[in-house]
Steps between C-alpha positions, in 0.01 A plus 500: 500500500873490399562586139767231452260239622222622265747508204627144574148354544380675173783312320401181669129545406603523133710186529219314681242607244728372218553161671124472557447570135729221412301290745204573273710395196598187681137406598397553128800289377397209722127509430469605144836542326384390148199712495688818611847420370549800267370757743682344798840507329441851389449618855770277664780606267555856620366455855738230638796722427331797658430295811855401542630854455268628765605231740860612466396868528303426820791305662744773427264768642421282805866469576542878479182564703554238775882432493490305836197299411605317190735267674236413768240440229746273316559297812145464611365427147806351320319172406179629352680788323769288354240245382287770344814649322591151364141446382503843323815403321343168400184661378706752290694226339188289412322803366790568262492129407125525421552810279770336282428126499268504199315189617148545633496194730831587662414868509189416701704290748756781541227755567355265762844500674511879475152516653561265787835663579341842496204405728728320750743798505212732558378290791855507651524876468152551647598275803793733567277804461231359735769418756651848481159642569395259780829373639372138470745225432816670607694516833686830522717387793640211299472658160332192363181410328271192534237318304231717660622774273297325227247317709303760676153653430612842417745388240233279349263794462779712351579231244121445411452877470799531267391218278149656477664821377694300242177325395338842473785607259453176303128562456554859393796455269407186321108515528543152660192299420326835438524593868656836443183677623561330838876561515434754788341246713815294598682835569213608738506172677880523545465845664223372730704185602809710572314767687322236719808286570710795586241632737496169680868400491736797486404747776748782415392518134132450594514813711651701215223378257261717697705813418536394140123499444523780235742289298274197520207706387703607194598134437133405508402770259778382264377135514140626440620708204682189373184294524306758280784517238529113490128465453512742220809323362684828499859491366603700801408234748833313493688817572259589790540143642883547519457847662261355755737218596806740524291740713368213711846371576611862606190518726630184667843662537335811653317280759812303571712803578704514724473135597681190377511147635185558699623799712860618426532859394639511150616863541783372724648338193468798258803666358622819659272805428806673341473267213125537446517769224785344303334161516171627385663695214706203383202275529289746296763525227555119496133429520430743206774323288375161590134599425596654162714201404244246585216698347693492168560127549121449540443709200748296284383173646120546512350832391682523163416137418137565587489798273657307209278204549 
């Protein structure tokens, strides 16, 4: 497997995990904002900035890794990507409004706008992801997409699986209705749904899943360990849930390689092998700086406040 591809997909897995985490925040804000207000805001404050930073980092690395593919992706998926970007800007604005408004009623309304915008943006991004995997909803000869990009069974399963993962995060982080001991269950269901639908709908990836059996076994072990930690209400369960999701997304990336759009070979779009080492080095240095900076941001915004509370 190409090292540039692995690096780019790993960055994507972190971004996707962060946006799924925010999906959990959004679900909590819609269902039980008043009950979990203090804890919800404590988590959201550092994470939303981290998500945006990793989105930019991923796009820059994607352009360097697949220099001829970015334009094609922008043409095929211009509408959902632009709408998702606009919604992310809207949710950022309303989150800031909620933090500074000082009025509980209006704060709740602003958080609802944040939540709806986050969930809809997540659904749009997932629709693009499912189409990149399956090729459904796009016409490569005309460079256009159609409504079937959103209205197809595979996309539906991908969205449901992602929302289940977000629900799993919500259960675990906020002890939502004391269901934290079952937070592993939506995650397990998401894996089962995705594995089943990929096996039925996306033949190139389905064939690769067989060779990725070892990774799937490791993923199952991680989920089983998560179930044990959550049953014991271990403080390490939240960290393990994030690790399991990041790992699971990378398993999906390994199974997808080297196919995109249902059968095209992604290695045809990779940057020249001459640039592999410089790109990996630059990405490693940049990734380390981003990780250190964002870790300090999380410390300032969450961990230090928790320690002083």
